[in-house]
C-alpha positions, -999 to +999 in steps of 0.1 A: +000+000+000+012+035-008+013+062+017-008+091+005+014+119+019+046+105+004+031+101-030+016+136-029+048+153-019+073+134-041+059+144-075+050+179-062+086+185-052+098+172-086+074+195-105+084+225-084+120+217-089+116+215-127+098+249-126+128+264-108+151+247-134+130+262-162+133+297-147+171+292-142+174+280-178+155+311-189+180+333-170+211+314-182+206+311-219+209+340-243+177+361-248+176+353-285+167+317-277+137+326-256+101+322-267+092+358-259+057+358-273+048+326-254+063+337-222+046+370-223+012+354-229+016+326-204+037+341-177+033+379-177+059+392-154+074+357-150+105+370-133+089+391-106+089+377-071+052+372-066+047+356-100+076+333-094+062+322-060+027+318-076+043+296-103+061+276-078+029+271-058+009+261-088+036+237-099+035+221-065-003+219-067-001+202-102+021+175-086-006+169-060-033+169-087-015+143-107-009+120-078-044+124-063-060+096-084-029+075-085-028+064-049-064+051-045-062+033-079-028+017-070-040+006-036-072-008-050-054-028-077-027-039-052-054-054-029-072-070-058-043-085-077-019-095-049-035-127-039 
């Protein structure tokens, strides 16, 4: 059986980490390689502090959202098929 808290937190940390990596990549590579139109539409003010924190929080929430149906389904199948 999977622990709900562990499965919620693990992918959430991973998604938040990849968000931070994406921002770091955006700061590290030359500006000519950026997708300015896309970033302006999707992440208006993407480098400001509040927007960065919001993006980090939303990324963490997406990790929880993805893992939410996984644990009950896995535990159900584990009980049913491990005879």
